C-alpha positions as CSV (number, residue, x, y, z in Angstrom):
1,X,27.7,-8.8,-37.4
2,X,26.1,-6.8,-35.0
3,X,25.5,-8.0,-31.5
4,X,22.4,-7.1,-30.3
5,X,21.8,-7.0,-26.0
6,X,19.2,-9.9,-24.9
7,X,16.0,-8.6,-23.7
8,X,14.4,-10.4,-21.1
9,X,10.5,-10.3,-20.6
10,X,9.1,-11.3,-17.6
11,X,7.3,-14.6,-17.5
12,X,3.4,-14.1,-16.1
13,X,1.2,-16.7,-14.3
14,X,-2.1,-16.7,-13.4
15,X,-3.7,-18.1,-10.1
16,X,-6.3,-20.7,-9.8
17,X,-9.5,-19.2,-9.1
18,X,-10.6,-18.9,-5.3
19,X,-13.0,-16.9,-3.0
20,X,-12.8,-13.6,-3.3
21,X,-11.5,-12.2,0.2
22,X,-13.5,-8.5,-0.7
23,X,-16.5,-9.1,-2.4
24,X,-18.5,-11.8,-0.9
25,X,-19.7,-14.6,-3.6
26,X,-17.5,-13.8,-6.2
27,X,-14.3,-15.3,-7.2
28,X,-10.7,-13.9,-7.8
29,X,-7.7,-15.0,-10.0
30,X,-4.6,-13.1,-10.0
31,X,-2.1,-12.1,-12.7
32,X,1.7,-12.6,-11.3
33,X,5.2,-12.3,-12.0
34,X,8.4,-12.6,-10.0
35,X,10.3,-9.5,-9.7
36,X,14.1,-10.9,-10.7
37,X,16.4,-10.4,-13.7
38,X,18.6,-7.8,-14.1
39,X,16.3,-4.7,-13.3
40,X,13.8,-5.7,-10.8
41,X,13.7,-1.9,-9.5
42,X,12.5,-0.9,-13.4
43,X,10.6,-3.9,-14.0
44,X,8.4,-3.1,-10.5
45,X,8.3,0.5,-11.5
46,X,6.7,-0.2,-14.8
47,X,4.3,-2.9,-13.3
48,X,2.9,-0.5,-10.7
49,X,2.3,2.1,-13.8
50,X,0.2,-0.4,-14.8
51,X,-1.6,-1.2,-11.8
52,X,0.5,-4.3,-10.2
53,X,1.0,-4.1,-6.4
54,X,4.3,-5.9,-4.8
55,X,4.1,-8.8,-2.6
56,X,7.4,-9.8,-1.3
57,X,9.4,-10.6,-4.6
58,X,6.1,-10.6,-6.5
59,X,4.0,-8.4,-8.1
60,X,0.4,-9.0,-8.8
61,X,-2.7,-7.5,-10.4
62,X,-6.4,-9.0,-10.2
63,X,-7.6,-10.9,-13.2
64,X,-11.1,-12.1,-12.1
65,X,-13.5,-13.3,-14.8
66,X,-16.6,-10.6,-15.5
67,X,-15.1,-8.4,-12.8
68,X,-13.2,-5.1,-12.9
69,X,-13.9,-3.8,-9.1
70,X,-10.5,-3.1,-8.1
71,X,-8.8,-0.1,-9.5
72,X,-5.8,1.0,-8.8
73,X,-5.5,4.4,-6.8
74,X,-3.3,7.0,-6.5
75,X,-2.8,10.6,-4.6
76,X,-1.2,13.3,-6.8
77,X,0.2,15.1,-3.8
78,X,0.8,18.6,-5.6
79,X,-3.1,18.9,-6.3
80,X,-3.9,17.1,-2.8
81,X,-5.2,20.3,-0.1
82,X,-5.2,19.7,3.3
83,X,-8.6,19.8,4.9
84,X,-9.4,21.1,8.2
85,X,-9.9,17.6,9.8
86,X,-6.6,16.8,7.9
87,X,-4.7,19.0,9.8
88,X,-6.5,18.5,13.2
89,X,-5.2,14.8,12.7
90,X,-1.8,16.0,12.0
91,X,-2.0,18.4,14.9
92,X,-3.1,15.4,17.3
93,X,-0.3,13.4,16.1
94,X,2.5,16.1,16.2
95,X,4.1,14.4,19.5
96,X,4.9,11.2,17.3
97,X,8.6,10.8,16.4
98,X,8.9,9.7,12.6
99,X,11.8,7.4,11.4
100,X,12.7,5.6,8.3
101,X,14.0,2.0,9.5
102,X,15.5,-0.6,7.2
103,X,13.2,-3.8,6.3
104,X,14.3,-5.8,8.6
105,X,11.7,-7.4,11.0
106,X,11.4,-6.7,14.7
107,X,9.2,-8.3,17.3
108,X,7.6,-4.9,18.8
109,X,6.4,-4.7,14.9
110,X,5.3,-8.1,14.8
111,X,3.3,-7.7,18.2
112,X,1.9,-4.5,17.1
113,X,0.5,-6.1,13.4
114,X,-1.0,-9.3,15.7
115,X,-2.9,-6.8,18.0
116,X,-4.1,-4.7,14.7
117,X,-5.6,-8.0,13.0
118,X,-7.1,-9.6,15.6
119,X,-8.9,-6.4,16.4
120,X,-9.7,-4.8,12.8
121,X,-9.5,-7.8,10.7
122,X,-10.6,-10.8,13.0
123,X,-11.0,-14.3,10.6
124,X,-9.1,-12.6,8.0
125,X,-6.4,-14.3,6.0
126,X,-3.2,-12.7,7.5
127,X,-4.7,-13.4,11.4
128,X,-2.4,-16.9,10.6
129,X,0.5,-15.0,9.9
130,X,3.6,-16.1,12.3
131,X,6.5,-14.7,12.7
132,X,8.6,-16.1,9.7
133,X,5.6,-15.0,7.3
134,X,5.9,-11.2,9.0
135,X,10.0,-11.3,8.5
136,X,8.9,-12.5,4.8
137,X,6.6,-9.6,4.0
138,X,9.0,-7.3,5.6
139,X,12.3,-8.4,4.6
140,X,11.9,-10.3,1.0
141,X,12.2,-7.2,-1.3
142,X,14.3,-6.9,-4.2
143,X,13.9,-2.8,-4.4
144,X,14.1,0.0,-2.4
145,X,12.0,-0.6,0.8
146,X,11.5,0.7,4.3
147,X,9.4,0.8,7.2
148,X,8.1,3.8,8.4
149,X,7.9,3.9,12.4
150,X,5.8,6.2,14.3
151,X,6.5,6.2,18.0
152,X,4.6,8.2,21.2
153,X,7.0,10.4,23.8
154,X,7.5,7.0,26.0
155,X,9.1,5.4,22.7
156,X,6.6,3.0,22.3
157,X,5.8,1.7,18.5
158,X,2.0,3.3,17.5
159,X,1.9,2.7,13.9
160,X,4.3,1.8,11.0
161,X,4.2,1.1,7.4
162,X,5.8,-1.0,4.5
163,X,6.8,1.8,1.8
164,X,8.5,1.1,-1.5
165,X,10.1,3.8,-3.2
166,X,9.4,4.4,-6.7
167,X,11.1,6.8,-9.4
168,X,7.6,8.8,-9.3
169,X,6.2,8.3,-5.8
170,X,5.8,6.3,-2.6
171,X,4.1,2.6,-2.5
172,X,2.1,2.4,1.1
173,X,2.4,-1.5,0.5
174,X,0.8,-2.1,3.9
175,X,0.2,-0.5,7.4
176,X,-0.8,-1.3,10.7
177,X,-1.4,0.8,14.0
178,X,-2.4,0.5,17.7
179,X,-6.2,-1.0,17.3
180,X,-7.4,0.7,21.0
181,X,-6.4,4.0,20.4
182,X,-9.2,5.7,18.6
183,X,-8.3,9.3,19.4
184,X,-5.3,9.7,17.1
185,X,-6.6,8.4,13.6
186,X,-3.1,6.7,13.3
187,X,-4.2,5.1,9.8
188,X,-5.2,8.4,8.2
189,X,-1.9,9.9,9.9
190,X,0.2,7.8,8.2
191,X,-1.4,8.4,4.7
192,X,-1.0,11.8,5.2
193,X,2.5,12.1,6.7
194,X,3.2,9.9,3.3
195,X,1.8,12.7,1.4
196,X,3.8,15.3,3.0
197,X,7.2,13.1,2.6
198,X,6.6,12.2,-0.8
199,X,5.8,16.2,-1.4
200,X,9.0,17.0,0.3
201,X,10.9,14.9,-1.9
202,X,9.4,16.2,-4.9
203,X,7.8,13.1,-5.4
204,X,4.4,13.5,-7.5
205,X,2.6,10.4,-6.4
206,X,1.6,8.2,-3.4
207,X,0.2,4.8,-4.4
208,X,-2.9,3.7,-2.2
209,X,-3.1,0.2,-3.7
210,X,-6.7,-0.9,-4.7
211,X,-10.1,1.1,-4.1
212,X,-13.0,-1.4,-4.6
213,X,-16.7,-0.3,-5.3
214,X,-18.7,-2.1,-2.5
215,X,-16.1,-2.8,0.0
216,X,-16.0,-1.5,3.2
217,X,-12.5,-2.0,3.8
218,X,-11.6,-0.1,1.2
219,X,-14.0,2.7,1.6
220,X,-11.8,5.1,3.1
221,X,-9.4,5.5,0.3
222,X,-12.0,7.8,-1.4
223,X,-11.4,10.2,1.2
224,X,-8.1,11.2,-0.2
225,X,-9.2,13.7,-3.1
226,X,-8.4,14.4,-5.9
227,X,-7.7,10.6,-6.1
228,X,-6.5,9.1,-9.6
229,X,-7.3,5.7,-11.0
230,X,-6.2,3.1,-13.6
231,X,-8.4,2.7,-16.5
232,X,-8.3,1.7,-20.0
233,X,-7.3,4.9,-20.9
234,X,-4.2,5.5,-18.1
235,X,-4.4,7.1,-15.0
236,X,-7.6,9.9,-14.9
237,X,-8.7,11.4,-11.9
238,X,-11.4,9.2,-10.2
239,X,-15.0,10.2,-10.0
240,X,-16.1,8.7,-6.7
241,X,-18.2,10.4,-3.8
242,X,-16.0,10.2,-0.9
243,X,-17.5,8.5,2.2
244,X,-17.0,10.9,4.6
245,X,-14.4,13.7,5.0
246,X,-11.1,13.5,6.6
């Protein structure tokens, strides 16, 4: 009698409706699953291609009634061209030292995150995050994850980004930076540097999470053109008008 290997499909769950943090007056729900089993890396890759995002050991995707505003987006790195503005931002940050740190939370990272949230996202849900929550965000990952750190000449941490390495790209899970430095465009520099990094590694995509039409917090993602969005027919060029240029 021939024995066939057991294929384990993930169990999916749906959250109860809650107020949408991005579009006022709407309710959100998420479908999610745990990244466990024999191949969490392969599972995360497959779910990312299907529009899911990772948070610790969970992959989730919006599943809101009557709303499809959240569009998973990625930058095709070979097609991306650095504008004059993008080159100026990279030049302004050329003095920063770049390092890929292991996914181990540090007090320095947490202090930078706290300042970033208090200035850039006051009243947001993450403002209540404590040191244990932050450690879980950084360290609880069943896949290849690292923290990209950007330091000035004095060694001071200016920006950081939690990044997942996928089979076909880099997924920028969450970035934060010095909110008081308005001259460097640190958030933009993080994305641009990761596009360069993916290109150097021969990885075709940088995943940026969700772009949400009508959400001011997400409008910046439209500036990284060309941009691909996930729709009913798969990943296609996203025809949206950028809100300004880099």
